[in-house]
Structure formats: C-alpha cells, structure tokens
N, C-alpha and C positions, 0 to 999 in steps of 0.2 A: 432534531435531525439525527439520523442514524450515523454510526461510524462509517459505514460503507459510503454514504452520501458525502460525508465530510472528506473522506479520502479522495473520492472522485472530484469534488469541487476544488480542493487544494491543488491537485495535480493538473487539472484543466487550466486553472488560473495561472499556474507557474510555468507550465510547459507547452500549452496549446497542442496536445499530442495528436498525431495522425491516427493513432490507435490507443485505446485505453480500455482495459477490462479489469474490473475489480470484483473479485469473487469471494463471498463470505463462505468460508469452509468450517465455521465454528461447529456446525452439527456433526462433523466428522471427528471432533475432538471432545465431545460431551463426556464428562467424567474423568478426563485426563488432566494432567498438571496444566495449570494456566486457564482452565475453563472456569470462568467466574459466574457462570449461569446466565449471563446477559445475552448469549447468542451472538455476541460481537467481539470475539477474542482472537480469532484466527482468519487471516486474509491472504489471498494471493493477488498480486498486481502484475499485469502485463502492460507495459507502456512502451510506445514508440514515439519519439519526438525528435525533431531536427536539433534542438538544443542539446540533447543527450548523445547524439550520434558520434561527435568527435572525442567523447570522454572514454576513459578506460572503464572497465567493468566496475571496479571499486569506486571510481569517481561518480559513475551513474547511480550506484546504490546510495552513496553519500548524498548526492543531489536530491534524490527522491526522499530520503529520510529528512533532509533539511526542509524540504517543501512541506512535509507532513508535520514538522515541528512537534509541539506538545501532544499531538494526537497519538504519536507512537507510544506514549506512556499508558494509553488506554487499551493498547493492543498487546496481547501476549506473543503472537507470532505473525510475522509479515514476510511472505516469500515474494521476492521482487525479480521479475524478468524484464530487464530494461535493455535487452540486446538491441 
C-alpha cells in the first residue's frame, strides 16, 4: 500500500470527512533535503470533517497527526489544511 493510500485510509476511518484531498508533492522536492528517493516523502492534506470543526487550528493539526500515528515517521513533510 502506498503512503498516500495509507494517509487517505486512516483519515477516512478516523474522521469520515466530507472532503479529503491527499496530494503527493514529492516530485516537487526531488533532490532536496528529506527526499529519500521513494517518491513518497512530501504530502499535502486538505480535510474537512464535522469532528474537526469545533477544534482550534492547532488541535485540528494534532488530531490529524494522531490519526496518522506512526505513518508520520515515514513522511518528511506534511502540509495540513484542516480549516
């Protein structure tokens, strides 16, 4: 399973989002710090979910990172838009 698929699966299972976009941007960072050559090192996540709505911005980011768990150790960069 790809990292992108795992991100999507974990966030869907945890939050049942009304909107979820997971974008692999690793190709834009080829040769930069953190590029491990796997093609799965840099991601952007846009998520909208009822469970996140009442939380502060920091709390939303923490909740997303918690849902991803040990997967975050396999990713060099993760941009989160959980507005």
